[in-house]
Every structure is written in C-alpha cells, then in structure tokens.
Legacy VTK file of the C-alpha trace (Angstrom):
# vtk DataFile Version 3.0
C-alpha trace
ASCII
DATASET POLYDATA
POINTS 101 float
0.000 0.000 0.000
1.289 3.452 -0.858
0.298 6.837 -2.144
0.209 5.628 -5.725
-2.955 3.840 -4.637
-4.236 6.984 -2.892
-3.177 5.997 0.624
-1.120 8.047 3.062
0.983 6.260 5.654
0.086 7.824 8.994
2.657 8.534 11.727
1.169 5.998 14.136
0.408 2.286 14.266
-2.632 0.333 15.347
-2.584 -1.438 18.746
-0.971 -4.491 17.093
1.858 -2.371 15.645
0.545 -2.501 12.079
0.765 0.650 9.921
-2.261 2.902 9.573
-3.223 4.585 6.314
-5.490 7.454 5.324
-7.467 7.162 2.091
-8.238 10.731 1.041
-7.674 13.079 -1.863
-7.893 16.016 0.567
-4.431 16.807 1.926
-6.036 19.405 4.179
-8.567 17.153 5.918
-8.696 17.252 9.741
-7.002 13.833 9.977
-4.339 14.824 7.460
-3.608 18.022 9.412
-3.423 15.972 12.634
-0.947 13.598 10.985
1.129 16.589 9.809
1.193 17.953 13.374
2.236 14.599 14.838
4.974 14.228 12.215
6.290 17.669 13.175
6.352 16.687 16.858
8.123 13.415 16.058
10.785 15.216 14.022
11.284 17.789 16.775
11.570 15.088 19.431
14.133 13.263 17.297
16.234 16.420 17.005
16.084 16.998 20.755
16.981 13.372 21.477
19.953 13.605 19.127
21.221 16.665 21.020
20.826 14.788 24.302
22.613 11.724 22.872
25.598 13.808 21.811
25.854 15.239 25.323
25.477 11.883 27.077
27.965 10.136 24.801
30.481 12.855 25.620
30.020 12.243 29.340
32.674 9.817 30.607
30.598 8.934 33.682
27.547 7.775 31.675
26.674 4.278 32.845
25.338 1.285 30.922
21.761 1.800 32.172
21.695 5.374 30.855
23.187 4.308 27.545
20.687 1.443 27.105
17.816 3.834 27.842
19.259 6.279 25.319
19.606 3.526 22.713
15.957 2.518 23.205
14.768 6.111 22.747
17.008 6.559 19.690
15.506 3.406 18.144
11.993 4.764 18.735
12.907 8.126 17.229
14.557 6.505 14.216
11.461 4.348 13.624
9.266 7.457 13.724
11.504 9.496 11.425
11.781 6.638 8.921
7.977 6.373 8.866
7.703 10.131 8.243
10.286 9.862 5.446
8.457 6.939 3.857
5.130 8.748 4.038
6.483 12.006 2.644
8.471 10.253 -0.064
5.395 8.331 -1.197
3.386 11.543 -1.334
6.075 13.245 -3.434
6.065 10.339 -5.896
2.273 10.252 -6.057
2.151 13.940 -6.973
4.933 13.842 -9.579
7.710 15.093 -7.286
11.271 13.788 -7.043
11.412 10.154 -8.003
15.131 9.440 -7.817
16.906 8.616 -11.047
LINES 1 102
101 0 1 2 3 4 5 6 7 8 9 10 11 12 13 14 15 16 17 18 19 20 21 22 23 24 25 26 27 28 29 30 31 32 33 34 35 36 37 38 39 40 41 42 43 44 45 46 47 48 49 50 51 52 53 54 55 56 57 58 59 60 61 62 63 64 65 66 67 68 69 70 71 72 73 74 75 76 77 78 79 80 81 82 83 84 85 86 87 88 89 90 91 92 93 94 95 96 97 98 99 100
C-alpha cells in the first residue's frame, strides 16, 4: 500500500503495531492536518533526542543503564523518522515530485 494507490501512511500504528493509512484526496482534511502535526512533533523530538545523545555520549561517567535507555529512545525516534520519510516520499512520488533517477 502506498500513495500511488491513494493511501497516506500515517505517523502511528494500530494497537498491534501494524501501519495505519489514510485514504483521502484532501491533503487538508482534519485527519491529514493531525498527521502533519504529529509528524512535526516526532521530528522535533528526534532532534532533541539527538542533542541529548551527543551530550550523554560525551560524558565519561555515563553508565550502561543510561546508555541502554538512550539507545531505546534513539531506536523509537529513528522508527518514527523513517515512517515520516516513507510517508512524505510516497506523497512526493504520487504527486509527480522527485522520483530518484
């Protein structure tokens, strides 16, 4: 499933962890705007987490527990950002944008 079939990958999953899609031609629908807002929050949180990671990794006294917690949060942020990238890339392709040569 992708935007070439008129579906938008949403920035959240169902309770079973499966992707959620929006079938709409209206990129300004309430649900589409909500998805845009959540994507923006996810990107912002990823940037903030990256700043924190740089600081913690530069701290010689950081212990294994802190580093494992950081790694878990980085994995979550990466998952979210990759989903945003996939969704936005599919929308670009569906509307004749960059398609990569």
